[in-house]
C-alpha positions as CSV (number, residue, x, y, z in Angstrom):
1,M,32.9,97.4,65.7
2,N,34.4,94.7,63.5
3,A,36.8,91.9,64.4
4,S,39.8,93.8,63.0
5,D,39.4,96.5,65.6
6,M,39.9,93.9,68.3
7,T,43.1,92.5,66.8
8,S,44.6,95.7,65.5
9,P,48.2,96.6,66.5
10,S,46.7,99.3,68.8
11,A,44.5,96.8,70.5
12,T,47.4,94.3,70.9
13,A,49.5,97.1,72.4
14,A,46.7,98.0,74.8
15,R,46.4,94.5,76.0
16,N,50.1,94.1,76.4
17,N,50.2,97.4,78.4
18,A,47.3,96.3,80.6
19,D,49.2,93.1,81.3
20,W,52.2,95.2,82.4
21,C,50.0,97.3,84.6
22,A,48.6,94.2,86.1
23,S,52.1,92.8,86.8
24,V,53.2,96.0,88.6
25,S,50.0,96.0,90.6
26,R,50.5,92.3,91.6
27,S,54.0,93.1,92.8
28,H,52.3,95.4,95.3
29,G,49.8,92.8,96.4
30,I,47.0,94.4,94.3
31,S,44.8,92.0,92.2
32,G,43.1,93.4,89.1
33,T,40.4,92.0,86.9
34,F,40.3,91.6,83.1
35,G,36.9,92.1,81.6
36,E,35.8,91.8,78.0
37,R,36.5,95.5,77.3
38,A,38.7,96.7,80.1
39,W,41.1,95.8,82.9
40,W,40.7,97.5,86.3
41,S,41.8,97.4,89.9
42,P,39.4,97.9,92.8
43,R,42.3,99.4,94.9
44,R,44.5,102.4,94.1
45,T,47.4,101.2,91.9
46,P,51.1,102.1,92.3
47,P,52.3,105.6,91.4
48,Y,52.1,106.4,87.6
49,Y,50.0,103.3,86.9
50,P,46.3,103.5,86.0
51,D,43.4,102.1,87.9
52,A,41.8,101.0,84.6
53,V,42.9,100.3,81.0
54,T,40.5,100.0,78.2
55,L,41.1,97.1,75.8
56,R,38.7,97.8,73.0
57,P,37.5,101.0,71.2
58,D,33.9,100.3,72.2
59,A,34.7,100.3,76.0
60,L,32.3,102.4,78.0
61,P,32.8,104.1,81.5
62,D,30.3,101.6,82.9
63,D,32.6,98.8,82.0
64,F,35.1,99.8,84.8
65,L,34.1,103.0,86.7
66,P,31.7,101.2,89.1
67,S,34.6,98.9,90.1
68,V,37.4,101.3,90.7
69,D,38.1,103.7,93.7
70,T,36.7,107.1,92.7
71,G,36.0,108.1,96.3
72,A,39.4,109.6,96.8
73,P,41.6,111.8,94.5
74,G,44.1,110.0,92.3
75,C,42.0,107.6,90.3
76,S,43.4,107.4,86.7
77,V,42.2,105.7,83.5
78,K,44.2,104.8,80.4
79,D,41.7,105.4,77.6
80,S,43.6,103.2,75.1
81,F,41.8,104.5,72.0
82,A,41.0,108.1,73.1
83,T,37.3,107.4,72.6
84,L,35.9,108.2,76.1
85,D,34.7,111.5,77.7
86,L,35.3,111.1,81.4
87,A,35.0,114.8,82.2
88,P,31.4,114.4,83.4
89,D,32.7,111.9,85.9
90,G,35.2,114.4,87.3
91,F,38.3,113.4,85.3
92,T,40.8,115.7,83.5
93,T,43.1,114.7,80.6
94,I,46.7,114.6,81.7
95,V,48.4,112.7,78.8
96,D,47.8,112.5,75.0
97,A,50.1,110.0,73.4
98,R,50.4,107.5,70.5
99,W,50.8,103.8,70.5
100,I,54.0,102.7,68.7
101,H,54.7,99.4,66.9
102,R,57.9,97.9,65.4
103,P,57.3,94.9,63.1
104,A,59.3,91.7,63.9
105,D,60.8,91.6,60.5
106,R,62.4,95.1,60.7
107,P,66.2,94.9,61.0
108,V,67.8,95.6,64.4
109,P,70.6,98.1,64.7
110,E,74.0,96.8,63.7
111,W,75.6,98.8,66.6
112,P,73.4,98.6,69.7
113,G,75.4,101.3,71.4
114,L,75.3,100.0,75.0
115,P,75.4,96.4,76.3
116,A,72.3,95.2,78.1
117,E,72.5,93.7,81.6
118,R,69.4,92.0,83.2
119,V,68.5,93.3,86.6
120,L,68.3,90.3,88.9
121,T,68.7,91.6,92.5
122,G,66.9,94.0,94.7
123,D,70.0,96.2,95.1
124,R,70.4,96.5,91.3
125,L,66.7,97.3,91.0
126,A,67.0,100.0,93.6
127,E,69.8,101.6,91.6
128,W,67.8,101.3,88.4
129,Q,64.7,102.8,89.9
130,T,66.6,105.8,91.4
131,A,68.1,106.5,87.9
132,W,64.7,106.1,86.3
133,A,63.2,108.6,88.7
134,G,66.0,111.1,88.1
135,G,67.7,110.5,91.5
136,E,65.2,112.6,93.5
137,D,62.2,111.5,95.6
138,T,62.3,108.0,94.2
139,P,58.8,106.6,94.2
140,D,57.9,103.1,95.4
141,V,57.0,101.5,92.1
142,F,59.3,98.7,91.1
143,R,59.6,96.1,93.9
144,P,62.0,93.1,93.8
145,V,59.1,90.6,93.5
146,L,58.6,92.0,90.0
147,L,61.8,90.3,89.0
148,D,60.2,86.9,89.6
149,D,57.5,87.6,87.0
150,P,58.3,85.4,84.0
151,T,56.8,87.9,81.5
152,V,59.0,90.8,82.7
153,L,62.6,91.7,82.0
154,V,64.2,94.8,83.6
155,L,67.3,95.8,81.7
156,A,70.1,98.2,82.5
157,F,72.4,99.6,79.9
158,R,75.9,100.4,81.0
159,D,78.7,102.6,79.7
160,G,81.6,100.8,81.4
161,D,80.7,100.7,85.1
162,D,78.3,103.6,84.8
163,L,74.5,103.1,84.4
164,A,73.5,104.9,81.2
165,G,69.9,104.0,80.9
166,G,67.3,101.3,81.2
167,V,64.1,99.8,80.0
168,V,61.4,97.2,80.8
169,L,60.3,94.5,78.4
170,N,57.2,92.5,79.0
171,E,56.1,89.6,76.7
172,T,52.4,89.1,76.5
173,A,49.7,89.1,73.8
174,G,52.3,87.8,71.3
175,V,54.3,91.0,71.4
176,V,57.0,92.6,73.5
177,G,56.1,95.8,75.4
178,V,58.8,98.4,75.7
179,S,58.2,100.8,78.6
180,N,59.9,102.9,81.3
181,L,62.8,103.6,78.9
182,F,65.2,106.2,80.3
183,A,68.7,107.7,79.7
184,V,70.6,109.2,82.5
185,E,72.0,112.7,82.2
186,G,74.8,112.8,79.7
187,A,73.7,109.5,77.9
188,A,72.2,109.6,74.4
189,V,68.6,108.6,74.3
190,A,69.1,107.3,70.8
191,D,71.7,104.9,72.1
192,V,69.3,103.6,74.8
193,W,66.6,103.1,72.2
194,S,69.0,101.3,69.9
195,S,70.1,99.0,72.7
196,A,66.6,98.3,73.8
197,V,65.6,97.2,70.3
198,T,68.6,95.0,70.1
199,A,68.1,93.5,73.5
200,A,64.4,92.8,72.7
201,A,65.5,90.9,69.6
202,D,68.0,88.9,71.6
203,Y,65.6,88.0,74.4
204,H,62.5,87.7,72.4
205,P,63.4,86.8,68.8
206,G,60.7,87.0,66.1
207,L,58.3,89.2,68.1
208,A,57.1,92.7,67.3
209,L,57.6,95.5,69.7
210,V,54.9,97.8,71.1
211,G,54.6,100.7,73.5
212,Y,53.5,104.3,73.6
213,E,55.2,107.7,73.6
214,Q,54.2,111.4,73.6
215,G,55.6,114.7,72.4
216,D,59.3,114.9,71.8
217,D,59.8,111.4,73.3
218,L,58.1,110.0,70.2
219,T,60.9,111.1,67.9
220,P,63.7,108.7,68.9
221,A,61.2,105.8,68.8
222,L,60.3,106.6,65.2
223,G,64.0,107.1,64.4
224,I,64.8,103.5,65.5
225,G,62.0,102.0,63.3
226,F,58.8,102.2,65.2
227,D,55.6,103.3,63.5
228,A,53.1,105.6,65.2
229,L,49.7,104.1,65.6
230,G,46.4,105.5,67.0
231,P,46.0,107.8,70.0
232,L,45.6,107.0,73.7
233,R,44.6,109.3,76.5
234,I,45.2,109.2,80.3
235,W,42.5,110.7,82.5
236,L,43.0,111.7,86.2
237,R,40.4,112.4,88.9
238,T,41.8,115.1,91.2
239,S,38.9,115.4,93.5
């Protein structure tokens, strides 16, 4: 592996995403570890968040599997470069996606669509999380302490008084991660993406945007100026 593999946009996106996973875990009182080729948590992470994230294409299962909880169902691994085979270790692929990247010099939309409002209180975060989850069986993922993390911005997009969508921005690794973007029923996903890009430029001027999407969710990201990068894969151990 050459040096460019470690500093590629995909590698930068993977590091930024691992930082975000670490932030969410810390908000639950769970401390993770950054190694040379992977980040991992010895305890089960919050719902939808992996127990390990690879940081380099040459990462191997031995870099993290001995340090995560594989003794109970639910262990998950974000294989950031889709280079691992974790099937022999009892894992099944549940997500195949692509990293995305929007260069800092790409123009932002002239009409963002929806104004951005920073989420600053526990009540507003609870409203945001319920909308993000679709209003049913809201999981315990985003806790108020997360709002104190200086690398994290939770944004709500409103149409008048109504919540129309939201996104999380996290600034690490010299880029801004765009994650957990959602549009409520009846709101246009394209408007939320447009608003997210505009808000990122307002809060973090001069920085590129990164994230990942899969399937039909990739289309609106490409439509607002993101480029699709390399693949990633999420593995889950169900037994």
